[in-house]
Structures are given as C-alpha cells and as structure tokens.
N, C-alpha and C positions, 0 to 999 in steps of 0.2 A: 504494500500500500504506500503510495507516494505521500509526501508531506501535504500536498494540496488536497488529497483525498481524505487524509486522516481527520477524524472529528476533533474539533477544538474543545477540549475539556478544561474547566477551571481547576486550579490547584486545590487540593484538599488540605485543610488545616489539621495538623497533627494533634492528637489527644494522648492521654496517658497510656491508653491501651496500645497505641502504636509502639511506644517505647518498651512496654512489657513484652510484646511479641518480638520485637527486635532483639531483646536480650534474654529471650526465653531459653536459649541454648544453655544458660547457666544451670537452670533447674533440670533441663534434660540430661546434662552431663553428670551432675552431682546427685541427682535424685532418681530420675526416670530410668536411665541406663543401668545403674547398679541393681535397682529393684527388678527391672525387666529381666536381666541376666539371671538373677536368683530365681525368679518365677519360672523362667524357661528351664532351668536346671532341675528344679523340684518337679516340674511337670514331666520332664524327661524320665526322672527316676520313677515316678508313678506309672508312666506308660510301660517302662521296662518291667516293673513288678506285675502289671496286668498281663503283659505278653507271656510271662512265665506260668500263668495259671492255665490249667487244662481247659479244653473246650467245655467240658461238662460243668466245671466250676464257674466259668464265666457266664454260661447259659443259666445256671441256677441263680446266680446273683442278679442277672438281668430280669428273670421272671419275678424274683422277690421285689425288685425295685419297681417293676410295672405294677405289681399289686399295691405297693405303697401309693403310687399315683392314683390308682383306682379308688383306694380308700380315701385319699385326700379329696378327690373330686366329690365323693359321696357325702363328705362332711359339710359341704357348702350348703348354706341356706340361701336360696335365690332371693328371698324377700329382704334379707339383711346384708348379705355379703356382696362385694363388688364383682365385676367381671373377672373371669379367670385369666391369669397370665403367669408366666414363669417367674421364679424367684431371683433370677439374675439381676444384679444391680444395673441401673440405667447406663452407666458408663462402660460396662464390660463389652457390650456389643461393638463389633468392628466398624459397622456402618456409621455414617455421619449424621443421619437424621436424628432429631430429638425423640427420645422415648419418654416423653413427658406423661404419657398415659400412666406410667408407673408412679407418678407423683400424686395421682388422684387415688381415691379409694379403689382397691382391687383385692382379689383373692389369689394368693400366691400358691403355686405348685412347684415344688423343688425338683428340678431335673438334673441337678449337678452331678449325680452319680452315673449318668448315662454318657460315659466317655471312653467306652471300650470297643476295640475291634473284636467282634464276637466270633467270627469264623472267616477263613479264606478257603473257599471251596474250589479247588483246582479243576475238578471234573465239570462242574457247572459253570466255571469261570465267573463266580459271583463272590463279592465281598459283603458280608453281613456286619453292619456297624451301627453303633449308637449315635445319636444326633450331635453330641459334643465332641466326637472324634474330629480332629482337624487334619488339614492336608499334609502337614509335616509328619504327623503321627502315622498316617496310613501309608504314605510313600516310603517311610522308613521300614515298614513291615513288608510291603509288596515288592519293591524294586529289587532287593536281593534275591527274590524268587524269579526274576525276569518277568514280573507281572506288574500291572498298573491299572488304576482306574482309567476308563477311557477318556475322562476329562478331569484333569488335576489343576484346580485353580492355583495361581502363582504364589499367593501369600500363605505362609505356613499356618497362620492363626485362623484362617477361614474354616468354619466348621461345616460338617455335612448337613446339619439341620438348617443352618443359615443359607447354604447354597441351594437346598431343595425348596424351602419355604420362601426364599427370596430369589437370588439371582447368582448364577455361577457360570463362568466361561473360561476357556483356555485355548491355546493355539491349535488344539485338535478339534475344536468345535465345528469347523467347516466340514468335518467328516461325521462326527457323532452328535452334533447339536449341543444344547446347553446342558449343564450338569444334571438337571432334573430329567432330561431325556434319556440318561443312561441308567436310571433307576428302574428296576423290574418289579419291586414290591415295597410297600410301606406297611409298617406296623403302627397303628394309630389307636390312641385312647380317645373315644368319643365323649361327648358332653355327658352322657348318661352312665359313663364308666365302662361301656363295652370296649373290648379290645378286638380290633379287626385287622385282617391282613388284606390290603387292597392291591390288586393287580389289574392290568389292562383288560383281562378277559374273565374276571370272576364277578360275583354279584356286587362288588364294590368298585366296579370299573369307573363309574362316574366320579367317585371320590378320588380314585387314582389320578384321573386327569385334572381334577380341581385343586389338588394339593399344591403344585408348583405356583409360586407367586402369591399364595394365600396368606403368608406371614403368620402361620400358626393359628389362624382364626376359624378353622374347621374342626380341629382336634389337636391332640398333643402327639407329636411324632416321637416314638420311642425306639425305633430301629428302621433301617432301610437295607434292602438288598440291591447292590449296585454292580453294574457290568464291569468285568475285568478284561483286559486285552494282553496278549503276549508282547513283550518289548525286548530290546537289546540294551547292551551296557552303555552305549554312547549315542549322542545325537550329533549327526553330521550337519553343521549349520553353515549355510551360505549367506553372506552379507552382501546385498546388492544396493549400491547407492543410486538414487534417482534424483534428477533435477528437472525443473520446469515450473509451470504454474500449478495451482492446487488441483485443477482438473487432470493435468498430466500425472501428478503424483498419485491421484486416486486411480487412474487407469493402470499405472504401473503396479500398484498394489493388487488390483483385480487380476491382472495378467500373471501375477506371481503364484496363483493357486487355482485359477479358474480357466480351464482350456477354452479357447475361442470356438472350438468345434463342438462344444457342449458335452464332451465326454467326462463329466464331472465325477463319475464313480470309478474311473480308471486309475488304480494305484500307481501305474507307471507315469501318469501325467500329473497327479495330484500329490503334493508332499504331505508328510505326516503332521507337520507343525507349520504354522504361519503366524507372523505378526509383522507390522510395519510401524515405524516411528517417524512422525513428521516433525522435523526440528525447526522449520521456518516455512514461510509461504512458498519457498522455492526449492527446499531440500528435504529429502527423506531417505530412510534406509529400509529396504524390504529384507526380511529374514525368512528363509525357508529351511525346515529341518527334516531330516530323514533318520530313522533309527539305524544304527551301525553297530556291528559286532566289535568286541575287544580286539580281535585279530585285525580287522580293517583299520581301526583307529590307530593301532600301534605300528602300522606299516611305515617303512622308512620314508621320510619326507612329509608325513602328515603332522599337523600341529594339534596337540592336545592342550586345551585350556580349562583348567579346573576353576571355574568362576566362583565356586562356593567358598574358597579360602577368604578369610576376613580381610586380608591385605590387598586383595585384587581390586582393580578399578570397578566402579559401579557399572552395572551392565549397560545401562542406556548410554553412558559416556563411552564405554568400550565400543559399542555398535556404531556410534557416531564417527569413529575413526575411518569408517569406510568412505566417508565423504572426501577424505584427503588421500587415502591410500588406494582407493578403488576396491573392486570386488575381491573378497577373500573367503576362504573356507577354513573351518576349524572343527575339532571334535570336543564335545563337552560331555562329561559324565552325566548320564540321563537324569539322575535325581537332582544334581546341581542345576541342570538346565530347567527342570520343572519349577524350581524355586528361585530362578535367576533375579526376580524383582523384589525378593523379600528383604534383603539387607538394606536397600536404599528406599524401600516402599515406592517403587517406580522411581519418580524423581522428587517426591515429597520430602525425602530426607535432606535435600538441598535447602529447603526453607526451614526445616526444623533445626538442622545443624549446618550453617552456611559453609563451614570449613570441613565438614565431615567427609568430603570427597578428596581431600588433600592427602598426599602419600604418607605424610608423617602421622596424621590422625588415623588413617586406615591401619598403618603398621602398629601403632601403639594402642589404639582403642577400638579398632574395627571389630574385634572379637566380642565387644559388648553390644554390637548392633544386631538386630534393629530394636528401637524402642517399641514397647508394646503399645499399640494404638489405644487400648483400654486405659493404660496409665497416662498417656498423653491427654485423653479426655478427662480423666479423673483429676488432673492437676490444672484444669482450666475452669474458671467460674463462669457465671452467666454472662458477664460482660465480654469475656474472651471468646466464649462460644458464639455470641451474637456477632462479634467482630469477624470471626472466620466465615460466618454465613454471608456477611456483607462483602468481605474483601477477598474471598477465596472461592474457587470453584472446584468441587469434586463431584463430577457428574459423568454418567455414561449415556450416550445417545445411541439407541439401537435403531438403525435405519436400513431400509432395503439397500442391497449392494449397489444398485445402479444410481443411488442418490448420495453416495459417499462424497463425491466431489462437491455437490451442493451443500452438504453438511459441513465440510471443511471450510468452504467459503463463508458460510454463516458464522461459524465459530471465529474465524479470522476477523470478520467484520464487527461482530458483536462483543467478543470477549478477548481476543488477542492472547490466547493461551497457547504456549508451546513448552515442551513437546506435546504432541497428540499421539495417543495410542490407537492403532487400528487392529482389530481382531475379528475375523469372520465367524459366523455361526449359521447353521441350518435352522430354519423355522419350519417345522414339519406341518404338513396338511394332515390333521388328525380326524378320527371318526366323529369327534365332537368339537365344538368351538370353545376353546379355552380362553383364559384371560388375555393371553397374547396369541396372535394368529397371523398367518400370512395374508397378503393382499388378495382379495377375491379375484379369481381368474388369472393369477400370476403365471400359471403353467402354460397359458395360451400364448404368452409373449415370447417364451423361449429366450429369456435374457441370459447373459453370461453368468455362470455360477448356479443358475436354477436347474432343478430337475422336475420331473412330473409329480414328485411326492414331497418336495420341500423347496421353499424359497430361501435364497441366500441373503442373510442380513449381515450387518457389521456393527460391532461395538466401536463407536467413536469415543474414546476415553479422554475426557477433558479434566485434567487434574493439575492445578497450580494457581498461583496468583495471576490475575489478568494483567495485561500490559499497562492499562491506566493506573492500576494500583502500584505496580512497580515504578511507574514514573511519578507517583505522588499526586495523581489526578483524582477527581471525583469519579466514583464508580458505584452504581447501585446494583449489588449482587442479586438481591431478591428480584428486582425487575428483570435483570438479564436472564435469570432462571425461568421466570414467568414467560418471557418471550421465547425461550428455548422450548418450553413445554408446548406453547402454541404451535411452534414450527413442527414439533414432533407429531402433534395431533393432525396437522394439515398434511403431513407426509407419511402417514401410517407408521409412525415410529413409536418407540416405547422408552420409558424412563424407569430404570431399576429403582426399587423402593428403599434401598439402603440410603439413598441420597436425600438431601433436604428438598422437599417438594413445596411448590407454591400453588399446586392444583386445587381448585375448588372441587366440591363433590361432583358437580355437573361435569366438569372437564376431566376429572379422574375417570368417570365412566364413559366419557367419549374416547379416552385413550385406551382403556381396557374394556373387555367384554364381561358383563356381569351375569349372563344367562346361566351358565353351568355353575358358577360360584354361588349365586343366590339359591339355585335349585338345591345344592348340597347343604347350604346353610339351613334351609328349611327341612330337608329330608333327615339330616343327621342331628337336629336339635341344637345347632350352634348358636342360633339367635337367643339372646338372653343369657348365654353362658360365656361365649367368646365375643369380643368386640369385632366390629366389621373391619375389613382390611383398609378401607378408606380412613376410618376413625383412627386405626392404629398407625397409619402412615402420615396422618395430618400433621402439619407443622404447628408448633405452639403448645402451650400448656393446656392440658385438659382439665376442665373444672368438674366439681362434684355434680353439678347439674347435667353436664354432658354425659357423665358416666351413667347417671340415672336414666337419661333419655335413651342412651344406647342399650341399656338393659331392657327397656320397654319398647324397643324398635319394632316396627311392623315387619312382617316377613318380606314384603316387597320393598325394594329400593326405589325412591322417587324418580331417579334418572335412569333406571335400567328396565328394559323390557324383558320381564321374566315370566310372562303369562303363558308362553308356549312351553309345553313339557319338553324335557331333555331326554333323548333316548340313551 
C-alpha cells in the first residue's frame, strides 16, 4: 500500500496500560516462565505415571470418574442451581474469548480427572482418549509407534475436548478435514445423566454430527475415539519463496497443494502437510511436507534440522530465510515438526518477549519457553484484557479456497497484520447440515482444490498487533473484528469460537446453521441445563438475569429456522 493510499490515522495518546504491556516481559521472565516450566514438568510426570498403568486400570478409573459426573449432574436442582459448566477456572482455557459466563451463577462439574490416553488400538487404528489429553501428550505416546492422529494441532497445550467442541486444524487438514472430522465416536454424558456413545451410523448419529463447534452445550464429553494414521520418522519439508501481489501469493499457495487438473485425492500430487506464511503484501513462503523414513533423511547430502531444540531459531523466522536464500529442503523429526509453532506461539512470542528470538536468550533461557497461555491470562487484569481486545488481533478467518486472495487483501486493508498464516482444510458435504457447511452447489463449479464430496477452505490466521497500533495510531479493534465478521458472513466464511466475537445473536446464526444444533438441544434435554452456544461465546460479562433467562429459554431460537425435522 503506497503512502497516498494509506489511511490517515491520528496518533493515539498513551495511557498507563501501554507502559505495562511494554514492560510486561519482566513479569513473564521472572514469574510466568518459571511457573510454566514447573507446571509442564509436573504435568509430564503425571502423564508418565498414567502411561505406566494397565489398560484395565485406566479403563476402571475412567468408568469411576464418569459415574462421578453422572452423580454430580443428578445432584443439580434446576429450580435453584445455575446452568451446568465445567469447573475449570476462566483463565485456564487457551482461547482468547472471555469466559465470563463462569463469573455468573453456575453449577460446576469437575472434569479435571479426564486427562488420560485410554487405549491405542493398532488393529482398528483408533486412539481412545479423554477430553483433557493435549496434543503434546498424545504425540509423545503415538509417534514412537510410527502412528499419529490424522490431525495434530500445532500447540502442545491444545486439548482434545477443546479441538472437538471448538475448532482444530493442522497442515494435514487438506486431506483429513478439521480435527473433529477425524473422530469416529464420542462418549457423552447427557443432561439427564445418561451416558451414550455417538457414532455417525448409530441411533445417536444426529448428536455425533452436532457435537463439533457446540462448545460443550449439548452434553459433557468424557472420551473420544479418534482416527490414527501410519507415519514415518521424519518430515521432508520444502520451503518455496513466492513474490508478487496478494492475489499472486494466494494463487501460489493454492498451487502448492491443489492440482490444477482436479486430481485432489492423488497422493503423488498432493503433499502430506501444507502451510504458507505471508510476511508482507508482496512476500510469502509456501511449505510442503512429505513423510520420510530415517534411512532417507540420513542419506549423504540431506540436511536434518531438529527444530525442537530450545536454542534453535523460531520456526517462522527460520522459514523466512527462504526469501533470501531461495528454495531449500530439509528433514525435520516428525514430532518436532508437529509442534514447530509451540515454542514461539507462532509469532506471538515476539510481542510477549521482544528479545526472546535473540540467540543469547534462546541459548540461555529458551528451555523455559513457551509461557503457558493460561498463566499469561491469569497475570492480566480486566484493564489489560480489554487493552488486548482493542489493540491486538487473534482471529482465524475460515474462507473458501478461491476467496483467499480477497481475504488477504481485506486483512491488509483493514488490519495490516503480518505475518499471516494460511492452512487449508476440507469442509465435507455431510448427510446433515451442521453448524459449519460448504457453499451450496460448490461441487458444480469444479474449482481448484474441491472434490465432489468436500469443498476446500482455508484458515487465514491473523495473529499480532495491527500496523496502526505498532505505529502508535488510533485503532478500534472491536470495530475491525465486527467488520471482519460481516465480511465472513457475506463470503460464506466462519469464525472459530475461541476468539473474541462481536457477533450479535442474529448475525451469529447467519454465520452458523442452527437447525441440527437446536434439534439436538431439544431432543437431548440440553435446554435449561447447558447454556446455548451463542450465550457461551458472547462477549462480555454475563449477568445473573441473563443466566436466569437462559435457563428458561424457549426451545426455538428466535433467529434460527428449526421447525423442519432433522433426519
């Protein structure tokens, strides 16, 4: 964008919060990082202890814990107690949206014991896990077996329950879909205390399709059976620099994984992993990965890069080198590749610790990284939290693949945030219409990346301080997010619910489809026990009056057409 085209924004007067945020690294270094490391270590010891238990013992403990949940639910008095939610503290969740509903009256159910890998079934290629199992924990168990979840979200702390009830993606999602698409069965405790197993072809198939994106508002997830795939020891990663305007960068990204002849299911033409990082309006790096054996990786002349070591350059900065050195190839140990963005939290670490990417800090203190997101949230008060909502963007825009260039131009014009993360995912055409769904008739257009059974979408990840904020100019973060949500609705896009939302209830149900969700709310007795997904996602403090109104909500949502029965 030229100087003539750039909007003229007035300078913003600094307030005390600006200085606190500027020097927040002091608290991070001396408080957050040591406590984070201690918690990571203690969690690791607990995981190792759990893994040493027999399958029978883990299953017995799981069954006992499920019965505790059932008992707790049956203790609730609907006329006196609040709506049901988990007992996790509001700051523990990794997502950025306010969980202010927990500050109002509510009925807590403790799920903290549900953090075990219950079984790895190599014959069925299924992992059965509890909802608080995180990505680092499960990859530590499966990768040594040359197995993996089909979709492994990059950050270690992301949990199975959060990725199912909310949103989860990885560089393999252009093959397997979102994290929830790889689940084959859910074990759910319903509002009345019944424990059911939902699959796509049993009597609870409607519940199976309604659980993703529902934010735990249909029942309590206590275990999930998730698809496993065979893998190899290394990822052969090719870094390809691209230059041009934003539409050119978008097309290069599409070409990196979507054959122009439409042969999208051909493994010879489609890589195992894909991501692209846009570093400026004219430069980006496409990365494509294929699994490789140890023998191949260690052949003479091949470069092995163990990116997981604490002293290594942050991954996004390492990838950026391709803009100067040109295309290059290296082999990364598979598990280290899965969690390549964990240590620096994509590029958010640069704002948290401005010097955290320097060689001396990485060498001396990199082993303490990353700070736990939950502790970062715990050490910020109301004023700091509101500051980040206004002066910071952490959003994912899920858009049809053919609209990626338009989305990049919109972000550049409205937010000026870089780098931008691009990651593709299939959005399946399912037997029922779920909360997120492909564009009607997409298969007739035969666009690049689409198949007859799924439309290719892309996560446009926008995480950082906007350009105007970095320049000290006035910026209205809430209004920018509001305009982004309007753009997504107009372009059949979706906003993951972990992020801060400015959506009204009417626009929420314009973005998402309520039919199946409300059908299951009614059928499985969730109304009056669990809050609605909009209420749970809504920004701002929830009052006691709102809680009572939610408890007495009518079965039909005012803005959703749910009169038609769902098959």
